[in-house]
C-alpha positions in Angstrom: 141.6 59.7 51.2 143.8 63.1 51.4 147.0 60.8 52.1 145.8 58.4 48.8 145.7 61.6 46.5 149.0 63.0 47.8 150.5 59.7 47.4 149.3 59.5 44.0 150.5 62.9 43.3 153.9 62.4 44.5 154.0 59.3 42.5 153.0 61.3 39.2 155.1 64.1 39.9 158.2 61.6 40.0 157.1 60.0 37.0 156.9 63.1 35.3 160.6 64.2 36.2 161.7 60.7 35.4 159.9 61.0 32.0 161.5 64.5 31.2 165.2 63.1 32.2 164.7 59.8 29.9 163.6 62.0 27.1 166.4 64.5 27.4 169.2 61.7 27.7 167.7 59.8 24.8 167.6 63.2 22.4 171.0 63.8 23.7 172.4 61.0 21.7 170.6 62.6 18.4 172.2 66.0 19.4 168.5 67.3 20.0 166.7 69.1 22.8 163.4 68.3 24.4 161.1 71.2 23.0 158.4 73.2 24.9 155.6 70.8 23.5 157.7 67.5 24.1 158.3 68.8 27.8 154.7 69.9 28.2 153.9 66.2 27.1 156.6 64.6 29.3 154.8 66.2 32.4 151.1 66.1 31.5 151.3 62.4 30.3 152.7 61.1 33.8 150.3 63.2 35.5 147.2 62.2 33.9 148.0 58.5 33.6 150.4 58.0 36.8 148.3 60.0 39.1 145.0 58.3 39.0 146.6 54.9 38.6 148.7 55.2 41.6 145.8 56.7 43.6 143.5 53.8 42.7 146.4 51.2 43.6 147.2 53.3 47.0 143.6 53.2 47.7 143.1 49.3 46.9 146.4 48.8 49.1 144.5 50.8 51.8 141.4 48.8 51.4 143.3 45.8 51.5 145.3 46.7 54.8 142.1 47.5 56.3 140.5 44.4 55.6 143.4 42.5 56.9 143.2 44.4 60.1 139.4 43.6 60.4 140.2 39.8 59.6 143.3 39.9 62.3 140.9 41.3 64.9 138.1 39.1 64.0 140.3 36.1 64.4 141.5 37.4 67.8 138.2 37.8 69.1 137.2 34.2 67.6 140.1 32.9 69.4 139.5 34.9 72.8 135.7 33.4 72.3 136.9 29.9 71.8 139.2 30.0 74.9 136.1 31.4 77.0 133.8 28.5 75.6 136.7 26.0 76.2 137.0 27.4 79.8 133.4 27.1 80.6 132.8 23.5 79.5 135.6 22.6 82.0 134.0 24.4 84.7 130.4 23.7 86.8 128.1 26.7 85.8 126.9 27.1 89.5 129.7 26.8 91.7 132.5 27.6 89.1 134.5 24.7 90.1 136.0 22.1 87.8 133.3 19.8 86.6 133.7 15.6 87.0 135.2 15.3 83.9 138.0 18.4 84.0 138.8 17.6 87.8 139.6 13.9 87.0 141.7 14.9 83.9 143.8 16.8 86.2 143.9 14.4 88.5 145.0 11.8 85.9 147.9 14.1 84.4 149.1 14.5 88.3 149.4 10.8 88.6 151.5 10.5 85.7 154.1 13.4 87.1 154.0 12.3 90.8 152.7 9.7 93.6 152.7 12.3 96.0 149.4 13.5 97.1 146.1 13.1 98.6 142.3 12.7 97.6 139.3 14.1 99.4 135.6 13.1 98.5 133.3 15.7 100.3 129.8 15.1 100.6 127.1 17.5 101.8 125.1 16.0 104.7 121.2 15.5 104.6 121.3 17.9 101.5 118.0 16.4 99.9 115.9 17.3 103.1 117.2 21.2 102.5 115.8 20.6 98.9 112.7 19.0 99.5 111.8 21.3 102.4 112.8 24.9 101.5 113.1 24.7 97.8 116.1 24.1 95.3 116.7 27.8 95.6 117.6 27.3 99.1 119.2 24.0 98.2 121.8 26.2 95.6 122.3 28.6 98.3 123.4 26.4 100.8 125.5 24.7 98.0 127.1 28.0 97.4 128.0 28.5 101.0 129.6 25.2 101.4 131.6 25.4 98.3 132.9 28.9 99.8 134.0 26.9 103.0 135.7 24.5 100.6 137.7 27.2 99.0 138.7 28.6 102.4 139.7 25.3 103.7 142.1 23.9 101.0 145.2 25.4 100.4 146.7 27.4 97.7 147.6 25.3 94.7 145.0 22.3 95.6 142.4 21.5 92.9 138.8 21.5 93.7 136.0 19.8 91.6 132.2 19.2 91.6 131.6 15.6 91.0 128.1 15.1 91.6 125.1 16.9 92.9 126.2 17.8 96.3 129.5 15.8 95.9 133.1 17.3 95.8 136.5 16.5 95.4 139.8 17.7 96.2 143.1 16.8 95.4 145.8 18.0 97.7 148.9 18.6 95.8 152.0 16.9 97.6 150.0 16.3 101.0 150.9 13.4 103.1 148.4 11.7 105.5 148.8 14.3 108.3 148.3 17.1 105.9 145.4 15.6 104.3 143.8 14.9 107.5 144.5 18.6 108.7 142.7 20.2 105.5 140.0 17.8 105.5 139.1 18.8 109.3 139.5 22.4 108.6 136.9 22.0 105.9 134.5 20.0 108.3 134.7 22.6 110.5 134.4 25.7 108.3 131.3 24.2 107.2 130.1 23.3 110.5 130.4 26.9 111.4 128.0 28.2 108.7 124.7 29.9 109.8 122.5 29.3 107.0 119.1 31.3 107.2 115.9 30.1 105.5 112.6 31.5 106.1 114.0 34.6 108.0 115.8 33.9 111.0 115.5 30.1 111.0 118.9 28.5 110.8 119.6 25.3 109.4 122.8 23.3 110.4 125.0 22.5 107.4 127.9 19.7 107.9 129.7 17.5 105.1 131.2 14.1 105.6 134.7 13.6 104.2 136.6 10.6 103.0 140.2 11.0 101.8 143.3 8.5 100.9 146.8 9.4 100.3 148.6 8.6 96.7 150.4 5.5 96.6 152.9 4.3 93.7 150.8 2.3 91.3 147.5 3.2 92.4 145.2 4.2 89.6 142.8 7.4 89.8 140.0 4.9 90.0 141.6 3.0 92.8 142.1 6.1 94.6 138.3 7.0 94.2 137.4 3.5 95.4 139.4 4.2 98.3 138.4 7.2 99.3 134.6 6.6 98.6 134.8 3.7 100.9 136.1 6.0 103.9 133.4 8.3 102.7 130.4 5.9 103.4 132.1 4.8 106.4 132.1 8.5 107.5 128.2 8.6 106.8 127.6 5.3 108.5 129.1 6.4 111.8 126.7 9.4 111.8 128.3 12.1 109.5 130.2 15.4 109.9 133.3 13.3 110.1 136.4 12.9 108.5 137.9 9.3 108.0 141.1 9.1 106.4 143.0 6.0 104.9 146.9 6.3 104.6 148.1 2.8 103.9 149.0 1.0 100.7 146.0 -1.7 101.5 143.5 1.1 101.6 144.0 0.9 97.6 144.8 -2.4 97.4 141.2 -3.3 99.1 139.4 -1.1 96.8 
């Protein structure tokens, strides 16, 4: 407020000085001078009129600038909240992984750019029995430990998603069949090494079955999913805790 009053005063003083100067110039054309009363009026009128008027103008301008700053801050907060919500909508609440829709969106965009890479579908073995015997809280904890093993097994830059209750998918960017098989086997081993404890010291084994396929030219995302899914069911049928990988083109054609 003091700044507003001071700025208004400066404007009033400048107005008074200008008023005196204009009056002197005008009267000089008539060979007259500004008398004491005229000088007083030239000074007092601007001070009385210009000071409050300019102070009010500056005050309104300060309020407008403050409102603009508040609006800009609110807009930035709204944009940040929107980004957080959008990011949250892309991820699974419990695991923090991409949800099914977001994972397939990433996979689809990648397929438009390149034909290289591999897809793994990873399913937790006998997971329903954990929920049935020990409750859903124990099942959730087991799932989180499996997720940690998945994250530790993939490479930097690979994409992970939760595509079902206990089913996950991994897109191994640029991986060939040998690299993808190595990553899948590392994931399987890391899950197998988990010592999941329930009811005190009781240890329940955790394992996953993995089916995979490499990207081939012209194969759609749905064809790749079906090909990897066939391999996953093969791994399940052959006893679980197994990696089955298909790497030839007929793997997607047969799907």
